[in-house]
C-alpha positions as CSV (number, residue, x, y, z in Angstrom):
1,M,1.1,5.0,-52.2
2,K,0.0,8.5,-53.2
3,A,1.7,11.3,-51.3
4,K,-1.5,13.2,-50.6
5,F,-1.9,11.3,-47.3
6,D,0.0,12.2,-44.1
7,Y,0.5,8.5,-43.5
8,D,-0.1,5.2,-45.3
9,C,-1.6,3.6,-42.2
10,I,-2.8,5.0,-38.8
11,V,-3.2,2.5,-35.9
12,I,-5.6,3.6,-33.1
13,G,-4.3,2.0,-29.9
14,G,-0.8,1.2,-28.8
15,G,-1.4,-2.2,-27.2
16,P,-0.2,-5.6,-28.4
17,A,-2.7,-5.9,-31.3
18,G,-2.0,-2.3,-32.4
19,L,1.7,-2.5,-32.2
20,M,1.8,-5.8,-34.1
21,A,-0.4,-4.3,-36.8
22,A,1.8,-1.2,-37.0
23,I,5.0,-3.3,-37.2
24,Q,3.6,-5.5,-40.0
25,S,2.3,-2.5,-42.0
26,A,5.7,-0.7,-41.7
27,A,7.5,-3.9,-42.7
28,A,5.6,-3.7,-46.0
29,G,7.1,-0.3,-46.5
30,N,4.2,1.8,-45.3
31,R,4.5,5.1,-43.3
32,V,2.8,4.3,-40.1
33,A,1.6,6.2,-37.1
34,V,0.3,4.8,-33.8
35,L,-2.1,7.0,-31.8
36,E,-2.4,6.1,-28.1
37,R,-4.6,7.8,-25.6
38,N,-2.4,6.9,-22.6
39,G,0.9,8.3,-21.7
40,V,2.6,4.9,-22.2
41,L,2.2,2.1,-24.6
42,C,0.9,-1.4,-23.7
43,K,-0.5,-0.2,-20.4
44,K,-2.8,-3.2,-19.9
45,L,-0.2,-5.6,-21.2
46,R,2.2,-4.5,-18.5
47,I,-0.2,-5.8,-15.7
48,T,-1.3,-9.1,-17.4
49,G,-0.4,-12.4,-15.8
50,K,0.2,-10.7,-12.5
51,G,2.9,-8.6,-14.1
52,R,4.6,-11.6,-15.8
53,C,2.6,-11.6,-19.1
54,N,1.4,-15.0,-20.4
55,L,2.1,-14.0,-24.0
56,T,0.8,-17.2,-25.7
57,N,0.3,-20.9,-25.2
58,D,2.7,-23.5,-26.6
59,C,0.1,-26.1,-27.7
60,D,-0.7,-27.8,-31.0
61,F,-3.0,-26.0,-33.5
62,D,-6.1,-28.0,-32.6
63,S,-5.6,-27.2,-28.9
64,L,-5.1,-23.6,-29.8
65,M,-8.4,-23.5,-31.6
66,A,-10.1,-25.3,-28.7
67,G,-8.8,-22.6,-26.4
68,I,-11.1,-20.0,-28.2
69,P,-14.7,-20.7,-27.3
70,H,-16.2,-17.8,-29.2
71,N,-16.0,-17.6,-33.0
72,P,-12.9,-19.7,-33.4
73,K,-13.6,-20.4,-37.1
74,F,-13.3,-16.7,-37.8
75,L,-9.7,-16.8,-36.5
76,F,-8.6,-19.9,-38.4
77,S,-6.9,-18.0,-41.2
78,A,-5.2,-15.4,-38.9
79,L,-3.9,-18.1,-36.6
80,K,-2.6,-20.1,-39.6
81,K,-0.8,-17.1,-40.9
82,F,0.7,-16.1,-37.5
83,S,0.3,-18.8,-34.9
84,N,1.4,-19.3,-31.3
85,T,4.8,-20.7,-32.5
86,D,5.2,-17.7,-34.7
87,I,4.6,-15.4,-31.7
88,I,7.3,-17.2,-29.7
89,S,9.7,-16.9,-32.7
90,F,8.9,-13.2,-33.1
91,F,9.8,-12.4,-29.5
92,Q,12.9,-14.5,-29.6
93,E,14.0,-12.6,-32.7
94,Q,13.6,-9.4,-30.7
95,G,16.0,-10.9,-28.1
96,L,13.3,-11.9,-25.6
97,K,13.8,-15.5,-24.4
98,T,10.7,-17.4,-23.2
99,V,9.9,-20.2,-20.9
100,T,6.9,-22.6,-21.0
101,E,5.2,-23.4,-17.7
102,R,2.4,-25.8,-16.7
103,G,-0.5,-25.9,-19.1
104,G,1.6,-24.7,-22.0
105,R,1.6,-21.1,-20.7
106,V,4.5,-19.1,-22.2
107,F,6.1,-16.3,-20.2
108,P,9.2,-14.1,-20.8
109,E,12.2,-15.7,-19.1
110,T,12.7,-12.6,-17.1
111,Q,9.1,-13.0,-15.7
112,R,8.5,-9.3,-16.4
113,A,5.6,-8.1,-18.6
114,G,7.4,-4.8,-19.1
115,D,10.0,-6.7,-21.1
116,V,7.3,-8.0,-23.5
117,A,6.1,-4.4,-24.0
118,G,9.7,-3.2,-24.4
119,A,10.3,-5.7,-27.1
120,L,7.3,-4.6,-29.1
121,I,8.1,-0.9,-28.7
122,A,11.7,-1.5,-29.7
123,C,10.6,-3.3,-32.8
124,A,8.2,-0.5,-33.7
125,R,11.0,2.1,-33.3
126,K,13.2,0.0,-35.5
127,H,10.6,0.2,-38.2
128,H,10.5,4.0,-37.8
129,I,6.9,4.1,-36.7
130,D,5.7,7.5,-35.4
131,I,4.2,7.0,-32.0
132,F,1.9,9.7,-30.5
133,T,0.9,9.2,-26.8
134,N,-1.6,11.2,-24.8
135,T,-3.5,11.4,-28.1
136,R,-7.2,10.5,-28.2
137,V,-8.9,9.7,-31.5
138,L,-12.4,11.3,-31.6
139,S,-13.6,9.7,-34.8
140,V,-12.6,7.9,-38.0
141,W,-12.7,10.1,-41.0
142,I,-14.9,8.3,-43.6
143,E,-16.1,9.5,-47.0
144,E,-18.3,7.4,-49.3
145,H,-17.7,4.2,-47.3
146,T,-13.9,4.7,-47.5
147,V,-11.4,5.6,-44.8
148,R,-9.7,9.0,-45.2
149,G,-8.0,9.3,-41.8
150,V,-8.8,10.2,-38.2
151,L,-9.9,13.2,-36.1
152,F,-7.9,13.4,-32.9
153,R,-7.3,15.5,-29.8
154,C,-3.9,16.1,-28.2
155,G,-4.1,18.4,-25.2
156,K,-6.6,21.1,-26.0
157,N,-6.0,20.9,-29.8
158,E,-8.1,19.0,-32.3
159,S,-6.7,18.1,-35.7
160,R,-6.8,15.5,-38.5
161,L,-4.4,13.1,-39.9
162,S,-5.1,11.5,-43.3
163,A,-4.4,7.9,-44.3
164,P,-6.0,5.4,-46.7
165,F,-5.8,2.7,-44.0
166,V,-6.9,2.9,-40.3
167,V,-6.6,0.0,-37.9
168,V,-8.8,0.1,-34.8
169,A,-7.1,-1.8,-31.9
170,T,-8.6,0.0,-28.9
171,G,-9.3,-3.0,-26.8
172,G,-12.7,-3.6,-25.0
173,L,-14.1,-2.4,-21.8
174,S,-12.0,-4.3,-19.2
175,Y,-9.7,-2.4,-16.9
176,P,-10.9,1.1,-18.1
177,L,-8.0,2.8,-16.2
178,T,-5.7,1.2,-18.8
179,G,-7.5,3.1,-21.6
180,S,-10.1,0.4,-22.6
181,T,-13.2,2.6,-22.6
182,G,-15.0,1.2,-25.6
183,D,-14.0,3.9,-28.1
184,G,-13.5,1.3,-30.8
185,Y,-17.1,0.3,-30.7
186,L,-18.1,3.8,-31.5
187,F,-15.7,4.0,-34.4
188,A,-17.1,0.7,-35.7
189,E,-20.7,1.9,-35.4
190,Q,-19.7,5.1,-37.2
191,A,-18.8,2.8,-40.2
192,G,-22.1,1.0,-39.9
193,H,-20.9,-2.1,-38.0
194,T,-23.0,-4.2,-35.6
195,I,-21.7,-4.4,-32.1
196,I,-22.4,-7.6,-30.2
197,S,-23.2,-6.4,-26.7
198,P,-19.9,-6.3,-24.7
199,H,-19.8,-8.3,-21.5
200,A,-17.3,-9.8,-19.1
201,S,-15.3,-12.9,-19.9
202,L,-12.5,-14.4,-17.8
203,A,-14.1,-12.9,-14.7
204,A,-15.1,-14.0,-11.2
205,L,-18.4,-15.7,-10.8
206,L,-20.6,-14.2,-8.0
207,S,-22.7,-16.1,-5.5
208,G,-25.1,-15.1,-2.7
209,E,-24.6,-18.4,-0.9
210,P,-24.7,-17.8,2.9
211,F,-21.3,-19.5,3.4
212,M,-19.3,-17.4,0.9
213,N,-18.0,-14.9,3.5
214,A,-16.8,-17.7,5.8
215,L,-14.7,-19.1,2.9
216,K,-13.3,-15.7,1.8
217,G,-9.6,-16.0,1.0
218,L,-9.6,-19.8,0.8
219,S,-7.5,-21.2,-2.1
220,L,-8.1,-24.7,-3.3
221,R,-5.5,-26.5,-5.4
222,N,-5.8,-29.7,-7.4
223,I,-9.6,-29.6,-7.5
224,S,-11.9,-30.3,-10.4
225,I,-15.0,-28.3,-11.3
226,S,-18.2,-28.8,-13.4
227,L,-20.3,-25.8,-14.4
228,L,-23.9,-26.8,-15.0
229,E,-26.4,-24.6,-16.9
230,N,-30.0,-25.7,-16.4
231,G,-28.8,-29.1,-15.3
232,R,-26.4,-29.6,-18.3
233,I,-22.6,-29.7,-18.0
234,V,-21.2,-26.9,-20.1
235,Y,-17.6,-26.8,-18.8
236,Q,-15.2,-28.9,-16.8
237,D,-11.7,-28.2,-15.6
238,F,-9.0,-29.1,-13.1
239,G,-6.7,-26.8,-11.2
240,E,-6.9,-23.9,-8.7
241,L,-9.9,-22.0,-7.3
242,L,-10.2,-19.0,-4.9
243,F,-13.2,-18.0,-2.8
244,T,-13.4,-14.2,-2.8
245,G,-16.2,-13.6,-0.3
246,S,-18.6,-12.6,-3.0
247,G,-18.0,-15.5,-5.2
248,V,-15.3,-17.7,-6.8
249,S,-12.3,-16.9,-8.9
250,G,-9.0,-18.4,-9.9
251,P,-7.8,-20.0,-13.2
252,V,-10.5,-22.7,-13.5
253,I,-13.2,-20.2,-12.8
254,L,-11.9,-17.5,-15.2
255,S,-12.2,-20.0,-18.1
256,A,-15.5,-21.3,-16.9
257,S,-16.9,-17.8,-16.9
258,A,-16.8,-17.8,-20.7
259,Y,-19.8,-20.1,-20.5
260,Y,-21.9,-18.2,-18.0
261,K,-25.3,-17.0,-19.3
262,P,-27.2,-14.6,-17.1
263,D,-30.6,-16.0,-18.0
264,S,-29.7,-19.6,-17.0
265,E,-29.9,-21.5,-13.7
266,T,-26.2,-22.0,-13.1
267,V,-24.5,-24.2,-10.4
268,L,-20.8,-24.9,-9.9
269,Y,-19.9,-28.3,-8.5
270,I,-16.4,-28.6,-6.9
271,D,-14.8,-32.0,-6.5
272,L,-12.5,-31.5,-3.5
273,K,-10.9,-35.0,-3.9
274,P,-10.8,-35.7,-7.7
275,A,-8.1,-38.3,-7.3
276,L,-10.4,-40.6,-5.3
277,D,-13.7,-42.0,-6.4
278,E,-16.6,-42.3,-4.0
279,K,-15.6,-45.8,-2.9
280,K,-12.0,-44.9,-2.2
281,L,-12.9,-41.7,-0.5
282,Y,-15.4,-43.6,1.8
283,E,-12.6,-46.0,2.7
284,R,-10.3,-43.1,3.5
285,I,-12.9,-41.4,5.7
286,Q,-13.6,-44.7,7.4
287,R,-9.9,-45.1,8.1
288,D,-9.5,-41.6,9.5
289,F,-12.6,-41.9,11.7
290,M,-11.4,-45.2,13.1
291,E,-8.1,-43.6,14.0
292,S,-10.0,-40.7,15.7
293,S,-13.0,-42.7,17.0
294,R,-13.3,-40.6,20.2
295,K,-13.2,-37.3,18.4
296,L,-16.2,-35.2,17.7
297,F,-17.3,-34.9,14.1
298,S,-16.3,-31.2,14.1
299,N,-12.7,-32.2,14.9
300,A,-12.3,-35.3,12.7
301,L,-11.9,-33.8,9.2
302,D,-8.5,-32.0,9.7
303,K,-6.6,-34.4,7.5
304,L,-9.1,-34.2,4.6
305,L,-10.1,-30.5,4.3
306,P,-8.7,-27.0,4.8
307,K,-9.6,-25.5,8.2
308,K,-12.0,-22.9,6.7
309,M,-13.9,-25.5,4.7
310,I,-14.6,-27.8,7.6
311,P,-17.4,-25.9,9.5
312,V,-19.1,-25.0,6.2
313,L,-19.2,-28.6,5.0
314,I,-20.3,-29.9,8.4
315,A,-23.2,-27.4,8.4
316,R,-24.3,-28.6,4.9
317,T,-24.3,-32.3,6.0
318,G,-27.0,-31.6,8.7
319,I,-25.0,-33.7,11.1
320,A,-24.5,-32.4,14.6
321,P,-20.9,-31.1,15.0
322,A,-20.7,-32.5,18.5
323,K,-21.6,-36.0,17.5
324,P,-18.8,-38.5,18.0
325,V,-17.5,-40.0,14.8
326,N,-17.9,-43.5,16.0
327,Q,-21.6,-42.9,16.1
328,L,-22.0,-41.7,12.5
329,S,-24.1,-44.1,10.4
330,R,-23.0,-45.3,7.0
331,E,-25.5,-43.0,5.3
332,E,-24.1,-40.0,7.3
333,R,-20.6,-40.9,6.2
334,M,-21.8,-41.2,2.6
335,T,-23.3,-37.7,3.0
336,V,-19.8,-36.4,3.8
337,V,-18.4,-38.3,0.8
338,R,-21.0,-36.9,-1.6
339,L,-20.5,-33.3,-0.4
340,M,-16.7,-33.6,-0.8
341,K,-17.2,-34.9,-4.3
342,Q,-19.9,-32.5,-5.3
343,F,-19.7,-29.3,-3.2
344,S,-22.2,-27.1,-4.9
345,V,-22.1,-23.3,-5.2
346,R,-25.1,-21.5,-6.8
347,I,-23.9,-18.9,-9.3
348,D,-26.0,-15.7,-9.5
349,A,-24.0,-13.4,-11.8
350,I,-20.6,-12.7,-13.4
351,D,-18.5,-9.9,-12.2
352,D,-18.7,-6.5,-13.9
353,V,-16.9,-6.1,-17.2
354,K,-14.6,-3.4,-15.8
355,N,-13.1,-6.0,-13.5
356,A,-12.9,-8.8,-16.1
357,I,-9.6,-9.8,-17.7
358,V,-11.2,-9.8,-21.2
359,T,-14.2,-8.3,-22.8
360,A,-16.4,-10.7,-24.8
361,G,-18.6,-9.3,-27.5
362,G,-17.6,-6.5,-29.8
363,V,-17.5,-5.9,-33.6
364,C,-19.5,-8.6,-35.3
365,V,-17.1,-10.8,-37.1
366,R,-19.5,-11.6,-40.0
367,E,-18.8,-8.0,-41.1
368,V,-15.0,-8.4,-41.1
369,D,-12.8,-10.2,-43.6
370,P,-11.2,-13.1,-41.6
371,K,-8.0,-13.1,-43.7
372,T,-7.2,-9.4,-43.5
373,M,-9.4,-8.1,-40.6
374,E,-10.6,-5.4,-43.1
375,S,-14.2,-4.2,-42.7
376,K,-16.6,-5.5,-45.3
377,L,-18.6,-2.2,-45.0
378,C,-15.9,0.4,-45.1
379,R,-12.8,0.3,-47.4
380,G,-9.5,0.7,-45.6
381,L,-10.9,0.2,-42.1
382,F,-9.4,-2.7,-40.1
383,F,-10.0,-4.2,-36.7
384,A,-7.6,-6.1,-34.4
385,G,-7.6,-7.6,-30.9
386,E,-10.2,-7.3,-28.1
387,V,-12.5,-4.9,-30.0
388,L,-13.6,-7.9,-32.1
389,D,-16.2,-10.4,-31.0
390,V,-13.7,-13.1,-30.2
391,D,-12.2,-14.2,-26.9
392,G,-10.3,-17.2,-25.4
393,Y,-9.7,-19.0,-22.2
394,T,-7.0,-18.1,-19.7
395,G,-3.6,-19.4,-20.5
396,G,-2.3,-17.0,-23.2
397,F,-5.1,-17.5,-25.7
398,N,-6.3,-13.9,-25.7
399,L,-2.9,-12.4,-26.3
400,T,-2.5,-14.9,-29.1
401,I,-5.7,-13.5,-30.6
402,A,-4.3,-10.0,-30.2
403,F,-1.0,-10.7,-31.9
404,S,-2.5,-12.8,-34.7
405,T,-5.3,-10.4,-35.6
406,G,-2.8,-7.5,-35.4
407,Y,-0.5,-9.3,-37.7
408,A,-3.3,-10.0,-40.2
409,A,-4.6,-6.4,-40.1
410,G,-1.1,-5.0,-40.6
411,S,-0.4,-7.4,-43.4
412,G,-3.8,-6.4,-44.9
413,T,-2.6,-2.8,-45.4
414,N,0.0,-3.9,-47.9
415,K,-2.0,-2.7,-50.8
416,K,0.1,-0.3,-52.8
417,E,-2.0,1.9,-55.1
């Protein structure tokens, strides 16, 4: 590499994608600098997975691809080059042991996200990468469709650093207090790239149903859901759900939110008893009601439903709460069964992108080389992580995308002149 440049590669953003890109570029012998606007590296990573950091998913390759609903084909080469198993091996080589939990979710054995960040930072230090925190990149320096470096501000001072390769790994718009403020989209537009409108993914779904406040704080486990768009099932899942008062959240909802479209009529159906078909559930209700034949309807569902759910479901049946259960007709009992198997919630919106775990949308992948993450429009410009128009389900898939695209981008800078 010619010595006229300050660095061989400059990485904008010190998160998981940026640090992985920096490490791979430095491993190829490049002089690398990371410019991070926050005072600490990996600020968002440190709070992921409720502070535990679900760093990838230990599944087979087909399942890995299936965990990425948006533009999975674009990621095929990157994931083949640096897969979920490679990510686990990488961290184990850094001395960080991992454990695999339900659903293939991989966490550090210590259960501390800070240890994942620490392993990345230690590896970057080992490769003699220069790290500048509290440093905001203002623009990418481009001449004749070729990268020349960056213009940045540190404190009150503005300056330039030159480099033939620049990796944009600035994240999306989610959790702006962690530094994800959309700067990367501006850098991409500066180079002529198309930005697919950024929006929330892995976010709560909002509902104006009148019973939402009554269910606030209710957590349901071992339920199944179906998300219907204009009467067509677009997503199904099994697991945990939380009523928030303004809508629904929890693992199954976060993944379902990737399929929400604001211009569609969307309804969520919750099966409160997925282990029982309608016939068996009817028999179970029949048995419970016989044992409590003198009870009122309002007091006869304690063994079947959480306390908060009972008055809401009763109100939706249209059956008088004070009616003795031994007076309920077969059709009324079937009404209870159907509601328990298909408890519907109208979905009106998705939560704001700033509250989402992940930003969907971003740099149009048709304008990026899928093998190297290099721009097809500007020589020497690379993208990695959430800034790209790719996103996955909950369960470690989004960090897998960050690490694999970071690896591909960093490897792509191994172009000695």
